VOLOGU-474543 format. One line per 10 residues: their letters; for each residue y, z, x of N, C-alpha, C. Coordinates in pm, whole numbers. Each point is the difference from the previous one (the first is absolute). Layout:
N
a = Y Z X Y Z X Y Z X ~ ... .
***
This chain:
263
masdtdtttd = 11177 12620 -13153 -94 17 111 -58 141 -5 ~ -133 10 18 -65 130 -8 43 86 116 ~ 8 131 -24 40 95 105 -98 115 4 ~ -21 54 120 -88 116 13 80 128 14 ~ 126 -3 -47 84 120 3 63 22 -136 ~ 37 125 -25 87 34 -113 85 115 48 ~ 71 64 -89 85 110 43 -57 131 -49 ~ 30 107 75 -47 133 -36 107 74 -77 ~ -45 95 -82 91 83 -77 -41 145 17 ~ 95 88 33 -36 140 23 1 76 -131 .
aqgrtggpay = -23 133 8 -11 84 -120 129 6 -80 ~ 114 -27 64 128 4 -70 39 -138 -53 ~ -89 -97 14 27 -133 -52 81 -87 93 ~ 21 43 124 79 -78 93 -88 -106 66 ~ 53 -116 14 -74 -110 59 4 9 152 ~ -116 -14 62 -8 7 145 -24 -136 60 ~ -61 -1 119 -28 -125 70 -123 -68 -54 ~ -37 -112 61 -115 -76 -48 -131 74 25 ~ -94 -16 -94 -134 57 15 -94 -114 32 ~ -58 1 118 -86 -109 43 -144 26 -43 .
hvpaleksid = -68 -103 -45 -139 12 -42 -91 -65 104 ~ -94 81 51 -99 -50 96 -136 30 -63 ~ -55 -95 -74 -122 25 -79 -114 66 77 ~ -32 -50 120 -112 56 75 26 146 37 ~ 124 31 38 35 137 36 -7 90 -123 ~ 49 -50 -113 -3 79 -123 -145 27 -43 ~ -87 -99 15 -141 21 -31 -60 105 92 ~ 35 -5 129 -51 98 96 39 141 -39 ~ 127 18 -35 48 132 -38 -66 47 -129 ~ -15 -92 -95 -68 35 -126 -142 48 27 .
iiellastpg = -71 -69 88 -139 37 32 -5 135 71 ~ 90 20 96 3 127 74 30 116 -95 ~ 98 -17 -89 36 107 -94 -115 28 -97 ~ -69 -106 -43 -113 18 -91 -113 77 67 ~ -35 -39 123 -108 68 71 38 144 37 ~ 128 23 23 46 135 33 -22 96 -116 ~ 0 -53 -120 -20 85 -119 -143 -4 -50 ~ -90 -64 76 -140 -12 -40 -89 41 116 ~ -24 131 21 -75 47 117 -139 -61 13 ~ -65 -32 -113 -135 -51 6 -11 -146 39 .
glsmtemaqq = 115 -69 9 -2 -141 36 -21 -91 -120 ~ 28 -128 18 -12 -100 -106 -59 -128 56 ~ -71 -72 -83 -49 -132 40 114 -99 -13 ~ -18 -118 55 102 -105 -10 30 -32 -147 ~ -106 -7 -80 18 -31 -143 77 110 -71 ~ -31 125 32 68 113 -64 148 2 38 ~ 30 -29 127 140 -6 43 75 -109 -77 ~ -61 -117 -10 64 -111 -70 28 36 -146 ~ -97 63 -65 16 39 -140 113 100 -18 ~ 2 103 86 102 104 -15 140 -49 36 .
lgrsvseiyr = 7 -102 85 130 -55 39 43 -115 -90 ~ -87 -39 -92 33 -110 -89 7 -133 71 ~ -83 -16 102 -4 -124 77 -144 -53 4 ~ -15 -121 49 -133 -55 19 -50 37 139 ~ -132 -6 18 -58 29 130 53 -96 106 ~ 16 -126 -38 48 -100 96 142 31 47 ~ 80 69 -85 137 34 38 5 107 109 ~ -95 92 -3 6 113 94 -101 -12 113 ~ -90 -95 -8 -110 -7 98 51 -4 144 ~ 89 -96 30 47 -14 138 76 123 47 .
vvvvlerrgi = 75 61 -90 78 119 36 -95 114 39 ~ -105 20 -80 -96 106 28 -72 -26 133 ~ -36 -125 25 -68 -35 125 88 33 120 ~ 129 -31 -9 93 28 110 17 151 17 ~ 13 73 -111 15 146 9 -124 62 64 ~ -117 -55 -31 -122 52 61 -4 -34 149 ~ 38 -122 35 -1 -40 140 95 84 84 ~ 113 39 -59 99 81 73 -30 149 -7 ~ -111 37 -64 -41 140 -2 73 85 -102 ~ 74 -62 -92 72 77 -103 -96 46 -108 .
vvkdtsldky = -95 -86 -35 -104 37 -96 -136 -17 66 ~ -97 74 -49 -137 -11 49 -92 -28 -118 ~ -106 -74 27 -93 -37 -106 -131 74 17 ~ -45 63 -110 -132 61 -3 -95 -108 -49 ~ -76 -59 90 -84 -113 -37 -111 39 -97 ~ -45 126 5 -107 42 -90 47 6 -145 ~ 129 28 -20 55 8 -136 90 -118 -32 ~ 30 -83 100 90 -114 -16 137 47 -49 ~ 46 112 55 130 56 -39 89 14 122 ~ 129 -13 -25 101 14 105 77 131 -20 .
slslrlfela = 37 62 110 84 120 -7 95 -1 120 ~ 104 83 -8 96 7 110 -59 73 119 ~ 27 -50 119 -33 73 121 118 92 31 ~ -5 67 114 114 82 41 93 -75 94 ~ -15 -133 4 84 -81 87 148 19 -31 ~ 36 -1 -128 141 18 -36 48 140 38 ~ -91 98 -17 38 136 39 25 7 150 ~ -89 -64 77 16 2 145 131 -65 42 ~ 36 -111 -66 126 -67 32 119 86 -40 ~ -8 54 -123 110 81 -50 17 127 81 .
hrhpptkrit = -113 49 55 2 125 75 86 -10 126 ~ 26 -122 45 83 -17 118 149 19 -31 ~ 34 2 -130 139 9 -40 31 145 -37 ~ 96 65 67 23 143 -19 7 49 -144 ~ 70 -68 -95 8 55 -135 -134 9 -72 ~ -101 -71 48 -130 1 -69 -98 98 63 ~ 45 84 89 -90 92 70 -15 135 -70 ~ 25 4 -128 3 129 -69 -128 80 19 ~ -113 -64 -12 -125 75 7 -20 65 136 ~ 30 -74 109 -18 58 132 112 98 34 .
ivaqpildel = 119 -26 -54 111 95 23 -33 134 -65 ~ -59 -6 -120 -40 123 -68 -116 65 74 ~ -95 -83 45 -123 54 58 18 62 138 ~ 83 -62 86 1 40 140 33 148 24 ~ 107 54 -59 25 142 26 -109 91 -54 ~ -62 -41 -109 -110 80 -56 -120 -4 93 ~ -32 -118 53 -110 -11 95 29 77 128 ~ 124 -9 49 36 72 123 -17 150 -18 ~ 46 50 -114 -13 144 -26 -147 40 -14 ~ -78 -85 -66 -142 28 -18 -72 7 134 .
arrtdqschl = 32 -92 89 -62 0 133 36 126 78 ~ 126 43 -11 43 122 70 -70 124 -54 ~ -9 8 -132 -59 120 -63 -149 12 27 ~ -71 -113 1 -145 5 6 -58 -27 139 ~ 83 -44 94 -48 -41 132 -95 -118 -9 ~ 13 -80 -106 -86 -115 -20 84 -126 -18 ~ -52 -113 45 66 -128 -27 -22 -36 -147 ~ 89 -82 -54 -13 -40 -140 60 -139 -18 ~ -34 -64 -109 54 -133 -24 5 -31 -150 ~ 78 -103 -31 15 -48 -138 -50 -144 -3 .
svadgddlli = -77 -34 -102 -58 -135 -7 0 -51 -143 ~ -13 -132 -13 -7 -65 -131 -114 -102 3 ~ -44 -40 -120 -103 -103 -10 65 -137 5 ~ -66 -90 73 44 -139 7 -124 -87 -10 ~ -35 -41 -122 -123 -74 -20 -120 88 30 ~ -84 -44 91 -118 79 39 30 92 117 ~ 124 1 45 37 78 118 86 121 -34 ~ 1 92 95 93 112 -3 104 -28 108 ~ 127 9 -36 109 -28 94 76 129 30 ~ 14 33 128 71 122 42 150 -28 2 .
lataeslmpm = 76 78 -76 145 -20 -11 81 94 88 ~ -44 123 12 78 100 75 -95 103 58 ~ 39 57 114 -84 100 66 85 112 59 ~ -64 112 25 61 109 77 -111 60 85 ~ 27 18 127 -104 46 91 9 151 24 ~ -117 58 16 -9 142 35 65 24 136 ~ 56 120 16 59 37 129 -104 59 96 ~ -123 12 -48 -106 52 87 -28 -99 113 ~ -38 49 117 -29 -90 112 -108 -104 -32 ~ -98 41 -80 -104 -93 -42 8 -17 -151 .
hysvrigarf = 4 -125 -45 5 -24 -144 -48 -140 -32 ~ -29 -21 -127 -47 -131 -46 107 -59 -91 ~ 32 -127 19 101 -63 -85 -27 -149 -10 ~ 68 -64 -94 -11 -145 -18 139 -61 12 ~ 5 -130 27 130 -64 21 52 -63 -130 ~ 130 -5 -13 63 -66 -114 -38 -149 2 ~ -34 -51 -117 -39 -140 -11 -149 -24 15 ~ -75 104 39 -145 -16 14 -64 -21 -137 ~ -109 -74 0 -72 -28 -123 -145 46 14 ~ -55 49 -112 -139 43 -3 -62 -45 -132 .
plletssgav = -131 -22 -3 -64 -32 -128 23 113 -99 ~ 43 -34 -119 41 99 -100 -110 102 -28 ~ -122 -47 -20 -108 89 -41 -59 82 114 ~ 46 -24 123 -50 79 113 90 120 30 ~ 105 19 -79 96 106 29 15 97 -116 ~ 37 123 32 31 96 -105 128 -37 -72 ~ 95 -57 74 123 -46 -64 -32 -103 -107 ~ -89 -94 34 -39 -102 -96 -72 59 -119 ~ -85 99 23 -73 64 -109 96 68 -96 ~ 100 67 54 99 68 -84 82 -101 -80 .
llafadaqav = 39 -109 64 76 -103 -70 -81 -59 -115 ~ -127 -27 25 -85 -57 -105 -33 102 -109 ~ -8 127 37 -31 103 -98 105 8 -111 ~ 122 -41 33 109 7 -98 53 -139 -37 ~ -72 -105 41 44 -137 -28 -50 -43 -138 ~ 47 -116 -46 -45 -52 -128 -145 -47 13 ~ -69 -6 -113 -144 -29 -2 -33 -135 63 ~ 85 -100 -22 -29 -133 54 -2 1 152 ~ 95 70 60 5 8 147 -125 69 54 ~ -44 104 -69 -120 73 43 -123 -89 -9 .
erqlarlkpv = -17 -66 -115 -118 -84 -19 -3 -115 99 ~ 114 -53 35 6 -111 94 -53 44 138 ~ 31 123 39 -49 52 127 -148 36 -6 ~ -41 64 -109 -139 44 -12 -97 -116 -12 ~ 49 -113 -51 -86 -118 -16 -52 -52 133 ~ 65 38 109 -40 -47 132 -112 85 61 ~ -33 112 -64 -96 93 57 -141 -22 -52 ~ -97 48 77 -138 2 -47 -13 107 -108 ~ -99 -11 -89 -14 97 -111 3 146 42 ~ -73 33 108 -3 140 44 137 43 50 .
eeeetrarlr = 67 -85 77 134 31 50 100 10 -114 ~ -16 -86 -100 92 3 -114 -10 132 -74 ~ -123 46 -23 -20 127 -71 60 116 79 ~ -21 0 129 54 106 86 152 -2 0 ~ 58 -119 5 146 -13 3 62 40 -133 ~ -65 -35 -110 51 42 -131 7 153 -9 ~ -105 65 48 -2 147 -2 111 55 89 ~ 20 -64 113 105 43 94 138 -13 -64 ~ 26 -110 -69 129 -21 -64 21 99 -114 ~ -108 29 -74 11 98 -109 39 137 55 .
rasvsgyerw = -63 40 110 33 130 60 147 4 42 ~ 47 -107 61 140 -3 45 96 3 -118 ~ -33 -69 -109 90 -4 -115 7 136 -69 ~ -110 75 3 -2 133 -62 71 102 88 ~ -29 -1 130 58 100 90 144 -32 39 ~ 35 -130 0 134 -40 40 13 -22 149 ~ -113 -4 72 3 -25 144 -141 -39 45 ~ -11 -42 126 -134 -16 58 -5 72 133 ~ -113 65 22 -32 64 128 -134 -58 44 ~ 3 -82 104 -115 -86 30 -15 -15 151 .
asrvvsgvvn = -118 33 50 -26 -17 143 6 -148 36 ~ 80 -33 98 17 -139 40 -132 -62 44 ~ -24 -122 -48 -119 -73 43 32 -93 116 ~ 124 3 44 44 -86 109 22 81 128 ~ 60 119 -13 30 83 116 -71 135 -14 ~ -93 29 86 -75 126 -8 94 119 24 ~ -19 105 -79 79 121 16 128 3 -79 ~ 35 -111 -64 122 -6 -80 -37 13 -148 ~ 74 85 -71 -18 13 -145 127 -52 -67 ~ -14 -103 -79 116 -60 -65 40 80 -124 .
lacpvfdhgg = 127 33 -6 58 66 -117 102 -97 -59 ~ -13 -37 -126 88 -102 -57 42 39 -142 ~ 128 -25 -30 56 29 -133 80 -120 -49 ~ 5 -21 -132 78 -111 -54 149 33 -7 ~ 81 -105 8 144 10 -23 31 -92 -118 ~ 71 52 -99 27 -76 -122 146 -43 -8 ~ 24 -112 -70 137 -47 -18 58 57 -128 ~ 122 -41 -35 70 56 -115 -72 -30 -131 ~ -82 -106 -2 -72 -35 -122 -136 64 -10 ~ -39 79 99 -129 66 -4 -114 -80 60 .
svlaamtipy = 31 -117 59 -104 -81 64 -16 43 145 ~ -124 -7 50 -23 37 139 67 -103 90 ~ 78 47 93 80 -87 86 -54 -4 143 ~ -43 115 48 -42 11 140 -95 118 16 ~ -53 13 119 -83 115 33 57 67 124 ~ 8 133 -5 42 79 116 -125 65 57 ~ -21 -20 129 -129 37 60 17 74 133 ~ -86 99 20 -12 68 129 -141 -22 51 ~ -17 -66 114 -131 -5 65 -18 132 78 ~ -57 99 -66 -3 136 54 -94 10 120 .
laqtyarmni = 56 51 109 -74 19 124 5 148 37 ~ -112 66 -11 -5 143 28 25 26 148 ~ 91 95 27 30 37 139 17 151 9 ~ -36 53 113 4 146 20 139 58 -22 ~ 104 -70 46 134 57 -4 83 -48 -121 ~ -63 -74 -90 73 -39 -122 25 123 -85 ~ 118 7 -61 38 120 -74 -58 6 -140 ~ -46 -111 -54 -51 -4 -138 -145 -45 -3 ~ -78 62 -89 -135 -49 -22 6 -117 -98 ~ -114 -60 -29 -1 -121 -81 41 26 -145 .
ddtlaclres = -33 118 -54 38 30 -138 151 11 -15 ~ 63 71 92 146 14 -5 68 -134 26 ~ -59 -81 86 55 -133 29 -4 -87 -125 ~ -111 5 -73 -12 -77 -124 104 46 -102 ~ 23 130 -9 100 52 -93 139 -52 35 ~ 32 -4 129 130 -54 44 12 -148 -31 ~ -108 -72 20 0 -144 -29 25 -24 -148 ~ -67 74 -85 16 -19 -145 144 30 -43 ~ 56 105 57 140 33 -33 94 -109 47 ~ -26 -57 116 86 -105 54 -9 -127 -83 .
atrmserlgf = -121 -38 -42 -18 -119 -83 68 18 -135 ~ -8 120 -56 66 28 -127 151 -9 15 ~ 51 54 111 145 -4 24 49 -144 15 ~ -78 -84 69 40 -138 15 0 -72 -135 ~ -103 24 -81 -6 -61 -133 123 38 -81 ~ 38 128 5 117 45 -74 128 -64 52 ~ 8 -20 131 117 -66 60 10 -146 -47 ~ -114 -58 -33 -3 -138 -49 15 -9 -151 ~ 23 115 -65 27 0 -143 -116 38 -89 ~ -115 34 59 -117 33 -80 15 138 -63 .
rpg = -35 7 -129 -3 127 -71 -132 13 -71 ~ -81 100 34 -130 17 -64 13 3 -152 ~ -93 -70 -67 1 0 -146 102 -95 -59 .
***
């Protein structure tokens, strides 16, 4: 009689308990792991080819993953990529909070030193997702809430993330713009990639100048953006230039805490 179990064997050759096979679950994990290693996304056909399966074998699994928000489809390219849904779920579990655990004390110190609010954000599809914040101690200040989302291309955080992202991610975003806007945005991203930061007057909130720097992971890939929505005030102890210098130092320190080493 056919069985969907066998036994497991550890590294020392010892036999363990039964290993259960759940084909649909295994396909789901295979697809998630494949997309996790392919930032530019893959079409259904490409996924099937790389997994050594037929499209019909993975079709229903991909549809369910998309419906549950685990993967998102770029209809213009007919490609699927991972959303941040798994990150959001995992973020609720204390051992997976490394990025915010590393970021929070750095953000808190930055807010104290500069008298400015600051936040950490990541890209999630076409959106920017706020992961952590620290508020200025000044009586009047500007800040955003954790979990808030903004259109990626409308923010300095998004510009910094794209300035250091892979080419496919950049082109996917720029394809949505009109020719004049695309040219302007390309120049903006080039400036950020050369300088290592963006200093940009907010087009959403008058009087705020966004200062944003990239945060890199241990592999040298851009992971997040650290941003100060700078609000000039008479009694603030730092001017905007000194505030930007503090922000850059803080973003570098966080990258190093996450294992990044320049070069």
